[in-house]
C-alpha angles and dihedrals in degrees: 000000000000114000109245113252096241091057091049090052091045088053091050094050091045090053090050090053093046089053092051096248086132113028125203109293093019116137114239124220117279121263089255091054091046091050091055093043093054099029094229134121125280090246093057089051092045092051093048091050093044090055091046088051092049091050093054095247096116136017123225111210114194110251094355105072141243123313137187106261122240087224097063114117121208132180136070102331118114115233120194121205126207138162120266090215090061090056101036108038110085116246112224085229092062128092129179126217113191115229099176145343120195141144113246140166105247121242112259095256090053096040086054092064089063131076111269091253092054098051096098125080120355133185114239116208120188122188142165112231119205128193115205087344096304121110111260104167152341111237127197115185128186118200118177110240084228090063099045135355119240124273124210118227090238087066095051118108110236112281094005121132117242091226095051092047096051093049091048095049088051091052092244128142132198114235102174144351141202126213131196123191131208140145135252137180115249114251119208097270091048094047091050094053094045097040098238133121118272109265097035118146111250134190111243124196134180117201123194118193128198135196123229092279089053094251112153108244109173143359120212122193113197130195110195132208106247097233105022094061129054133174115221120192124184112215120199132179118260114243109267094009125143094255095058108109122210132194122245 
């Protein structure tokens, strides 16, 4: 499957930033200049730059141009990109079973992920998510009460996720997210919910979502069924990279 043009342009710009062609704080060429450089439409350039901005790679300053963000991280770490719509939009095959809702004071490592003003009480929402009736994951979300007030399950529209409804009612929109993956061994409770033997190796994830001002809104910890869930990543060569082959 061909790599979309806007993703190729993103990769090329990221490569230039990593090489130091555009240091932190440096202004990038205008959309018109990039359009000429890459020979594509303005819409393609705009889409590439909007996604780089959403990912915190560049900053768009009204009337001043686009600059390399001081939050950009370069080096040998691997960053996987996905689409928020794929994560947040409810799949008609998904169903949600509430396990517990309570107000808690987040543990220090969890509280540190939120802005200082949001590190007090948080609502913890635990649910079992099923896909086509089969256990998919145990999800535990933490939303600071200062970000969005608690919503009782009785108020939720059918099929809606607690977290999505709360953010929508608060007038908040998720702009970007980060996910880290790891592995754990299932304890008795996790094994019971997922229908696997105690001690089974499980995929564990932590997702942190931000709004347009880069304020952390919600942390979701997921524990996934070992065979009902898979992570697929498309890897493509960076333009000009060492693994790009050429015909002679």
